[in-house]
Backbone as numpy.savetxt, mean C-alpha at the origin, in Angstrom:
# Nx Ny Nz CAx CAy CAz Cx Cy Cz
15.42 31.34 3.69 15.14 31.69 5.08 16.33 31.31 5.95
16.64 32.16 6.90 17.75 31.90 7.81 17.25 31.13 9.04
18.03 30.11 9.41 17.69 29.30 10.58 18.82 29.38 11.59
18.44 29.39 12.85 19.45 29.37 13.90 20.11 28.00 13.96
21.36 27.98 14.38 22.10 26.72 14.46 21.39 25.71 15.35
20.80 26.18 16.44 20.09 25.30 17.36 18.89 24.64 16.68
18.21 25.39 15.82 17.06 24.86 15.11 17.49 23.77 14.12
18.58 24.02 13.43 19.08 23.04 12.46 19.45 21.74 13.16
20.14 21.85 14.27 20.56 20.66 15.02 19.35 19.90 15.55
18.37 20.62 16.12 17.18 19.97 16.65 16.39 19.28 15.55
16.24 19.96 14.42 15.51 19.37 13.29 16.22 18.12 12.78
17.53 18.18 12.72 18.30 17.02 12.25 18.16 15.85 13.20
18.21 16.10 14.50 18.07 15.05 15.50 16.71 14.37 15.39
15.66 15.17 15.26 14.32 14.61 15.16 14.14 13.85 13.85
14.66 14.40 12.77 14.53 13.73 11.48 15.31 12.41 11.47
16.48 12.41 12.06 17.28 11.18 12.13 16.54 10.09 12.89
15.89 10.47 14.00 15.11 9.51 14.77 13.98 8.94 13.93
13.29 9.82 13.20 12.18 9.40 12.36 12.68 8.51 11.21
13.84 8.85 10.68 14.40 8.07 9.57 14.75 6.65 10.01
15.24 6.51 11.23 15.63 5.20 11.74 14.41 4.36 12.10
13.43 4.98 12.76 12.29 4.24 13.31 11.08 4.20 12.37
10.99 5.15 11.46 9.87 5.19 10.53 8.63 5.87 11.10
8.51 5.88 12.41 7.35 6.49 13.07 7.74 6.91 14.47
7.03 7.90 14.98 7.28 8.36 16.33 6.01 8.99 16.87
5.91 9.08 18.17 4.71 9.65 18.77 4.70 11.17 18.62
3.51 11.75 18.70 3.38 13.21 18.63 4.16 13.88 19.76
4.16 13.23 20.91 4.89 13.80 22.04 6.37 13.93 21.76
6.96 12.90 21.15 8.39 12.92 20.84 8.70 13.90 19.71
7.71 14.17 18.87 7.90 15.08 17.74 7.25 16.44 18.01
7.15 16.79 19.26 6.47 18.02 19.65 7.02 19.25 18.92
8.33 19.33 18.79 8.93 20.49 18.13 8.51 20.59 16.68
8.30 19.44 16.02 7.88 19.44 14.61 6.49 20.03 14.48
5.62 19.73 15.41 4.24 20.20 15.32 4.05 21.61 15.86
5.02 22.12 16.63 4.82 23.41 17.30 5.75 24.52 16.82
6.87 24.15 16.23 7.84 25.16 15.82 7.97 25.19 14.30
7.60 26.31 13.73 7.52 26.44 12.27 8.85 26.15 11.59
9.95 26.65 12.12 11.25 26.45 11.49 11.68 24.99 11.53
11.40 24.32 12.65 11.72 22.90 12.76 10.93 22.11 11.72
9.65 22.43 11.61 8.80 21.75 10.63 9.33 21.97 9.21
9.70 23.19 8.88 10.20 23.49 7.54 11.48 22.73 7.24
12.38 22.70 8.19 13.65 22.00 7.99 13.45 20.50 7.82
12.63 19.92 8.68 12.40 18.47 8.58 11.71 18.11 7.26
10.78 18.94 6.82 10.12 18.69 5.54 11.12 18.79 4.39
12.08 19.69 4.50 13.11 19.80 3.48 14.01 18.56 3.48
14.36 18.08 4.67 15.18 16.86 4.75 14.43 15.69 4.09
13.14 15.57 4.40 12.34 14.48 3.85 12.27 14.58 2.32
12.08 15.78 1.81 11.99 15.97 0.37 13.27 15.54 -0.33
14.41 15.79 0.30 15.69 15.38 -0.27 15.80 13.86 -0.34
15.09 13.16 0.53 15.08 11.69 0.54 13.88 11.12 -0.22
13.19 11.96 -0.99 12.01 11.53 -1.75 10.99 10.88 -0.82
10.76 11.53 0.29 9.81 11.04 1.29 8.97 12.21 1.78
7.99 11.90 2.60 7.16 12.96 3.18 6.86 12.61 4.63
6.57 13.61 5.43 6.22 13.41 6.83 4.72 13.64 6.98
4.03 12.68 7.57 2.59 12.82 7.78 2.26 12.59 9.24
1.18 13.21 9.68 0.65 13.01 11.03 -0.67 12.27 10.90
-0.78 11.15 11.59 -2.00 10.35 11.56 -2.32 9.91 12.97
-3.43 10.40 13.49 -3.76 10.08 14.87 -2.73 10.66 15.82
-2.16 9.80 16.66 -1.15 10.24 17.62 0.27 9.91 17.17
0.43 9.60 15.89 1.73 9.20 15.38 2.20 10.13 14.25
3.51 10.23 14.12 4.15 10.95 13.01 4.92 9.91 12.21
4.72 9.88 10.89 5.34 8.87 10.03 6.22 9.52 8.98
7.28 8.81 8.61 8.09 9.18 7.47 7.78 8.17 6.37
7.21 8.64 5.27 6.70 7.75 4.23 7.43 8.02 2.91
8.03 6.99 2.30 8.66 7.19 0.98 7.60 7.45 -0.07
7.87 8.35 -1.01 6.90 8.66 -2.06 7.47 8.39 -3.44
8.62 7.73 -3.50 9.21 7.35 -4.79 10.12 6.14 -4.56
10.27 5.33 -5.59 11.12 4.13 -5.46 12.58 4.50 -5.25
12.93 5.74 -5.58 14.31 6.19 -5.40 14.62 6.58 -3.96
13.61 6.59 -3.11 13.82 6.95 -1.71 14.61 5.86 -1.00
15.55 6.25 -0.13 16.29 5.24 0.65 15.40 4.48 1.62
14.19 4.98 1.86 13.26 4.32 2.77 12.28 3.41 2.02
12.36 3.40 0.71 11.51 2.52 -0.09 11.96 1.07 0.09
11.03 0.17 0.36 11.38 -1.23 0.58 11.60 -1.92 -0.76
12.75 -2.52 -0.93 13.08 -3.18 -2.19 12.29 -4.47 -2.37
12.20 -4.91 -3.62 11.51 -6.18 -3.91 12.17 -7.34 -3.16
13.50 -7.32 -3.10 14.22 -8.41 -2.43 13.88 -8.46 -0.94
13.75 -7.29 -0.33 13.41 -7.25 1.09 11.99 -7.76 1.32
11.06 -7.36 0.46 9.68 -7.82 0.59 9.61 -9.34 0.46
10.31 -9.87 -0.53 10.31 -11.33 -0.73 10.90 -12.05 0.48
11.98 -11.51 0.99 12.67 -12.15 2.11 11.81 -12.14 3.38
11.11 -11.04 3.63 10.38 -10.89 4.88 8.95 -11.40 4.85
8.31 -11.37 3.67 6.87 -11.61 3.65 6.38 -12.69 2.69
7.26 -13.19 1.82 6.81 -14.15 0.81 7.57 -15.47 0.91
7.05 -16.54 0.31 7.74 -17.84 0.36 9.10 -17.78 -0.34
9.93 -18.78 -0.09 11.29 -18.79 -0.63 11.34 -18.77 -2.15
10.33 -19.36 -2.79 10.34 -19.43 -4.25 9.61 -18.26 -4.91
9.29 -17.22 -4.15 8.55 -16.08 -4.69 9.39 -15.30 -5.69
8.70 -14.69 -6.65 9.34 -13.85 -7.66 8.75 -12.45 -7.59
9.26 -11.55 -8.43 8.70 -10.20 -8.48 7.23 -10.22 -8.87
6.82 -11.23 -9.61 5.41 -11.33 -10.01 4.51 -11.46 -8.78
4.98 -12.15 -7.75 4.20 -12.26 -6.51 4.02 -10.89 -5.87
5.05 -10.07 -5.94 4.97 -8.72 -5.37 3.97 -7.87 -6.14
4.00 -7.96 -7.47 3.06 -7.18 -8.28 1.62 -7.62 -8.02
1.42 -8.93 -7.87 0.08 -9.42 -7.56 -0.35 -8.95 -6.17
0.58 -8.97 -5.22 0.28 -8.49 -3.88 -0.14 -7.02 -3.91
0.54 -6.25 -4.74 0.21 -4.83 -4.88 -1.21 -4.66 -5.44
-1.56 -5.46 -6.43 -2.88 -5.35 -7.05 -3.98 -5.73 -6.06
-3.80 -6.82 -5.31 -4.86 -7.22 -4.37 -4.97 -6.22 -3.23
-3.85 -5.54 -2.90 -3.90 -4.48 -1.88 -4.67 -3.28 -2.41
-4.46 -2.92 -3.67 -5.20 -1.82 -4.28 -6.70 -2.11 -4.25
-7.05 -3.35 -4.59 -8.46 -3.72 -4.61 -9.04 -3.66 -3.20
-8.27 -4.08 -2.21 -8.72 -3.98 -0.82 -9.04 -2.54 -0.46
-8.10 -1.63 -0.73 -8.32 -0.22 -0.39 -9.46 0.36 -1.21
-9.60 -0.09 -2.45 -10.70 0.37 -3.28 -12.06 0.04 -2.69
-12.13 -1.07 -1.96 -13.38 -1.44 -1.30 -13.75 -0.46 -0.19
-12.75 0.17 0.40 -13.02 1.16 1.44 -13.36 2.53 0.86
-12.92 2.77 -0.38 -13.09 4.09 -0.99 -13.98 4.04 -2.23
-14.94 3.11 -2.24 -15.89 3.05 -3.34 -15.17 3.06 -4.68
-14.23 2.13 -4.83 -13.42 2.02 -6.05 -12.65 3.31 -6.34
-12.19 3.98 -5.28 -11.39 5.19 -5.37 -12.15 6.36 -5.99
-13.47 6.37 -5.82 -14.26 7.50 -6.30 -14.40 8.58 -5.23
-13.97 8.27 -4.01 -14.07 9.24 -2.91 -12.72 9.35 -2.21
-12.53 10.45 -1.50 -11.32 10.61 -0.71 -11.57 10.34 0.77
-12.81 9.99 1.09 -13.16 9.58 2.45 -13.66 8.14 2.39
-13.28 7.29 3.35 -13.76 5.91 3.34 -15.28 5.84 3.40
-15.83 4.88 2.69 -17.28 4.70 2.67 -17.72 3.49 3.47
-16.76 2.81 4.11 -17.09 1.70 5.00 -16.08 1.66 6.14
-16.44 0.99 7.21 -15.60 0.96 8.41 -14.66 -0.25 8.40
-15.16 -1.40 7.93 -14.34 -2.61 7.94 -14.76 -3.50 6.77
-13.97 -4.52 6.52 -14.27 -5.50 5.48 -13.86 -6.87 5.98
-14.60 -7.88 5.59 -14.23 -9.25 5.96 -13.27 -9.82 4.93
-12.52 -10.83 5.32 -11.62 -11.50 4.38 -12.40 -12.08 3.21
-13.58 -12.60 3.48 -14.40 -13.18 2.42 -14.81 -12.12 1.41
-15.17 -10.93 1.89 -15.56 -9.84 0.99 -14.37 -9.37 0.16
-13.21 -9.30 0.80 -11.99 -8.92 0.07 -11.71 -9.92 -1.05
-11.81 -11.20 -0.70 -11.55 -12.25 -1.68 -12.54 -12.21 -2.83
-13.78 -11.97 -2.50 -14.81 -11.88 -3.54 -14.54 -10.69 -4.46
-14.10 -9.58 -3.87 -13.80 -8.38 -4.68 -12.64 -8.65 -5.63
-11.59 -9.32 -5.13 -10.44 -9.63 -5.99 -10.86 -10.58 -7.10
-11.60 -11.62 -6.76 -12.06 -12.58 -7.76 -12.86 -11.88 -8.86
-13.79 -11.04 -8.44 -14.64 -10.34 -9.41 -13.82 -9.44 -10.32
-12.90 -8.68 -9.72 -12.10 -7.74 -10.50 -11.17 -8.47 -11.45
-10.54 -9.53 -10.99 -9.61 -10.28 -11.83 -10.34 -10.96 -12.99
-11.49 -11.54 -12.67 -12.25 -12.21 -13.73 -12.73 -11.21 -14.78
-13.07 -10.00 -14.35 -13.48 -8.96 -15.30 -12.31 -8.54 -16.19
-11.15 -8.32 -15.59 -9.97 -7.92 -16.36 -9.54 -9.03 -17.31
-9.75 -10.28 -16.90 -9.35 -11.41 -17.74 -10.18 -11.49 -19.02
-11.32 -10.82 -19.05 -12.17 -10.83 -20.24 -11.69 -9.83 -21.30
-10.75 -8.97 -20.94 -10.25 -7.97 -21.89 -9.40 -8.66 -22.95
-9.53 -8.21 -24.18 -8.77 -8.78 -25.28 -7.27 -8.74 -24.99
-6.58 -9.81 -25.33 -5.16 -9.92 -25.01 -4.32 -8.81 -25.66
-4.69 -8.40 -26.84 -3.96 -7.32 -27.51 -4.11 -6.01 -26.74
-5.29 -5.79 -26.20 -5.51 -4.59 -25.38 -4.65 -4.65 -24.13
-4.60 -5.81 -23.50 -3.77 -5.98 -22.30 -2.30 -5.72 -22.61
-1.84 -6.20 -23.75 -0.45 -6.00 -24.15 -0.14 -4.52 -24.34
-1.09 -3.80 -24.90 -0.91 -2.35 -25.09 -0.83 -1.64 -23.74
-1.71 -2.04 -22.82 -1.70 -1.45 -21.48 -0.38 -1.76 -20.78
0.12 -2.99 -20.97 1.40 -3.37 -20.38 2.52 -2.46 -20.85
2.54 -2.15 -22.12 3.57 -1.28 -22.68 3.50 0.12 -22.09
2.26 0.60 -21.90 2.07 1.95 -21.37 2.43 2.04 -19.90
2.09 1.02 -19.14 2.27 1.07 -17.69 3.51 0.33 -17.21
4.15 -0.44 -18.10 5.28 -1.29 -17.71 4.89 -2.20 -16.55
3.72 -2.79 -16.68 3.15 -3.65 -15.65 2.63 -4.90 -16.32
3.07 -6.08 -15.89 2.78 -7.33 -16.59 1.40 -7.88 -16.21
0.35 -7.25 -16.76 -1.01 -7.62 -16.40 -1.36 -9.05 -16.79
-0.89 -9.47 -17.94 -1.25 -10.82 -18.40 -0.74 -11.88 -17.43
0.51 -11.77 -17.01 1.08 -12.73 -16.07 0.43 -12.62 -14.68
0.11 -11.39 -14.28 -0.55 -11.20 -12.99 -1.90 -11.89 -12.98
-2.68 -11.69 -14.03 -3.99 -12.33 -14.12 -3.86 -13.85 -14.17
-2.91 -14.33 -14.96 -2.70 -15.78 -15.07 -2.34 -16.38 -13.72
-1.50 -15.66 -12.97 -1.06 -16.20 -11.68 -2.24 -16.28 -10.70
-3.05 -15.24 -10.65 -4.19 -15.28 -9.72 -5.18 -16.36 -10.12
-5.53 -16.41 -11.39 -6.52 -17.38 -11.85 -6.00 -18.81 -11.69
-4.68 -18.99 -11.79 -4.10 -20.33 -11.66 -4.10 -20.82 -10.22
-4.27 -19.95 -9.27 -4.28 -20.38 -7.87 -5.38 -21.39 -7.59
-6.42 -21.40 -8.40 -7.49 -22.39 -8.24 -7.03 -23.79 -8.65
-5.93 -23.88 -9.41 -5.51 -25.16 -9.96 -4.57 -25.94 -9.05
-4.13 -25.31 -7.96 -3.23 -26.03 -7.06 -3.99 -27.13 -6.34
-3.25 -28.06 -5.77 -3.88 -29.24 -5.15 -4.28 -28.96 -3.71
-4.99 -27.85 -3.51 -5.52 -27.51 -2.20 -7.03 -27.46 -2.33
-7.68 -28.52 -2.00 -9.11 -28.60 -2.20 -9.92 -28.26 -0.95
-9.23 -28.17 0.19 -9.95 -27.83 1.42 -10.41 -26.39 1.34
-11.68 -26.15 1.53 -12.22 -24.80 1.42 -12.41 -24.19 2.81
-11.85 -22.97 2.96 -11.95 -22.31 4.25 -13.02 -21.22 4.24
-13.36 -20.75 3.06 -14.44 -19.79 2.92 -15.29 -20.23 1.74
-16.52 -19.85 1.73 -17.45 -20.33 0.72 -16.95 -20.06 -0.69
-16.81 -21.11 -1.50 -16.56 -20.95 -2.92 -15.14 -20.62 -3.31
-14.18 -20.64 -2.41 -12.80 -20.30 -2.77 -11.85 -21.33 -2.19
-10.71 -21.49 -2.81 -9.74 -22.46 -2.31 -8.78 -21.82 -1.33
-8.12 -22.68 -0.55 -7.22 -22.20 0.49 -6.05 -21.42 -0.08
-5.63 -21.70 -1.31 -4.46 -21.05 -1.87 -4.68 -19.55 -2.03
-5.85 -19.16 -2.49 -6.11 -17.73 -2.66 -6.18 -17.03 -1.31
-6.76 -17.69 -0.34 -6.80 -17.11 1.00 -5.40 -16.98 1.56
-4.55 -17.96 1.29 -3.16 -17.88 1.76 -2.47 -16.67 1.19
-2.72 -16.39 -0.08 -2.09 -15.22 -0.70 -2.61 -13.93 -0.08
-3.90 -13.86 0.16 -4.44 -12.66 0.80 -3.90 -12.51 2.22
-3.71 -13.62 2.91 -3.15 -13.55 4.26 -1.72 -13.02 4.25
-0.95 -13.42 3.23 0.41 -12.87 3.10 0.36 -11.38 2.88
-0.55 -10.94 2.03 -0.70 -9.51 1.77 -1.17 -8.78 3.02
-2.08 -9.41 3.73 -2.59 -8.83 4.98 -1.46 -8.64 5.99
-0.60 -9.64 6.15 0.52 -9.54 7.08 1.46 -8.40 6.70
1.71 -8.26 5.40 2.58 -7.17 4.94 1.95 -5.81 5.28
0.68 -5.64 4.98 0.00 -4.37 5.23 -0.09 -4.07 6.73
-0.25 -5.11 7.54 -0.27 -4.91 8.99 1.09 -4.41 9.48
2.16 -5.00 8.96 3.51 -4.59 9.37 3.79 -3.14 8.98
3.18 -2.70 7.90 3.36 -1.31 7.46 2.38 -0.36 8.14
1.60 -0.88 9.09 0.60 -0.11 9.81 -0.43 0.50 8.86
-0.80 -0.27 7.82 -1.78 0.19 6.85 -3.19 -0.33 7.17
-3.24 -1.51 7.78 -4.53 -2.10 8.16 -4.42 -2.68 9.56
-5.57 -2.96 10.16 -5.61 -3.53 11.51 -6.60 -4.68 11.53
-6.19 -5.80 12.10 -7.08 -6.95 12.28 -7.95 -6.68 13.51
-9.28 -6.67 13.30 -10.19 -6.38 14.41 -10.91 -7.63 14.90
-10.44 -8.79 14.42 -11.03 -10.05 14.84 -12.18 -10.49 13.94
-12.59 -11.73 14.11 -13.71 -12.29 13.35 -13.46 -12.22 11.84
-12.20 -12.39 11.43 -11.80 -12.35 10.02 -12.17 -11.02 9.36
-12.10 -9.94 10.13 -12.42 -8.61 9.61 -11.24 -7.66 9.83
-11.09 -6.72 8.92 -9.98 -5.76 9.01 -10.48 -4.35 8.74
-9.77 -3.38 9.28 -10.07 -1.98 9.02 -8.78 -1.27 8.61
-8.90 -0.14 7.94 -7.71 0.62 7.56 -7.35 1.58 8.69
-6.09 1.97 8.75 -5.60 2.82 9.83 -5.66 4.29 9.44
-5.44 5.14 10.42 -5.39 6.59 10.16 -4.25 6.92 9.20
-3.15 6.18 9.31 -2.03 6.38 8.39 -2.47 6.18 6.95
-3.19 5.12 6.69 -3.67 4.84 5.34 -4.61 5.93 4.86
-5.51 6.37 5.71 -6.45 7.42 5.32 -5.72 8.70 4.90
-4.71 9.07 5.66 -3.97 10.30 5.34 -3.21 10.14 4.02
-2.56 8.99 3.84 -1.81 8.75 2.61 -2.72 8.82 1.39
-3.88 8.19 1.48 -4.81 8.19 0.34 -5.36 9.58 0.08
-5.72 10.29 1.13 -6.29 11.62 0.97 -5.29 12.61 0.37
-4.05 12.51 0.80 -3.07 13.54 0.42 -2.19 13.17 -0.76
-1.97 11.86 -0.99 -0.96 11.51 -1.98 -1.38 10.44 -2.97
-2.01 9.38 -2.49 -2.07 8.15 -3.28 -2.67 8.33 -4.66
-3.80 8.99 -4.75 -4.48 9.09 -6.03 -3.90 10.19 -6.92
-2.93 10.95 -6.43 -2.34 12.02 -7.23 -1.16 11.57 -8.07
-0.61 10.42 -7.77 0.56 9.96 -8.52 0.13 9.40 -9.86
0.76 9.89 -10.91 0.37 9.52 -12.26 0.44 8.01 -12.47
1.49 7.35 -11.93 1.64 5.91 -12.14 0.52 5.14 -11.45
0.28 5.47 -10.19 -0.81 4.81 -9.47 -2.16 5.10 -10.12
-2.34 6.36 -10.55 -3.61 6.74 -11.14 -3.92 5.89 -12.36
-2.90 5.63 -13.20 -3.12 4.81 -14.38 -3.54 3.40 -14.02
-2.90 2.82 -13.02 -3.25 1.47 -12.59 -4.65 1.44 -11.99
-4.98 2.45 -11.18 -6.32 2.51 -10.59 -7.38 2.63 -11.67
-7.14 3.50 -12.63 -8.11 3.67 -13.72 -8.30 2.37 -14.48
-7.22 1.66 -14.74 -7.32 0.42 -15.50 -8.11 -0.63 -14.73
-7.83 -0.76 -13.44 -8.52 -1.77 -12.64 -10.01 -1.49 -12.54
-10.38 -0.21 -12.41 -11.76 0.10 -12.10 -12.60 0.63 -13.26
-11.99 0.82 -14.43 -12.79 1.31 -15.55 -13.67 0.22 -16.14
-13.32 -1.04 -15.88 -14.10 -2.17 -16.39 -14.97 -2.73 -15.26
-16.18 -2.23 -15.17 -17.05 -2.65 -14.07 -18.07 -3.67 -14.55
């Protein structure tokens, strides 16, 4: 398709703004939503960067859809911004798993593409993670090793790390039946997800997911083969 020079320049300007800021208002991206050629060009630019453009509520987002995207946040950046100084990649993998379980609570263990609840409390999130981890920990170690080879995901170490959080010398309990260390880890994950505009704190130790998260899950999240394998593994053992 042939594009006018003015359209190419306008699309590039808008895409550059989105690339720098990660999100922009619908008003600022008016040309993207109203002009077909601008939309096509910007979507092509995003595809070249292994990213996608989504509209959620009154915002337009540029979202990486592959680790090769220049907008994908590296493990080192995540550790530097959101985790303690002694954190390793294992902490990131565990954070990813507890985030998956959180979202699964909103989507009936990913059996639906529409949320089945409005909010969740921190205590309910923690209970869900505990239950899921304890269930996975009952799987034979040889089976876990086979799954690790298939998914290139260190499930044994992830499970060991979560279950070991009970062994730290933090005996003060902030929620019924759980130690402060596990809550601290969920709080770190919560802060990361809030910064990514994935969840919102609504007070009273309760959180809800954002329109951005709903769109990502509906359109992309469950379609990726890698994510799908991890989701199936987490939720096939009920």
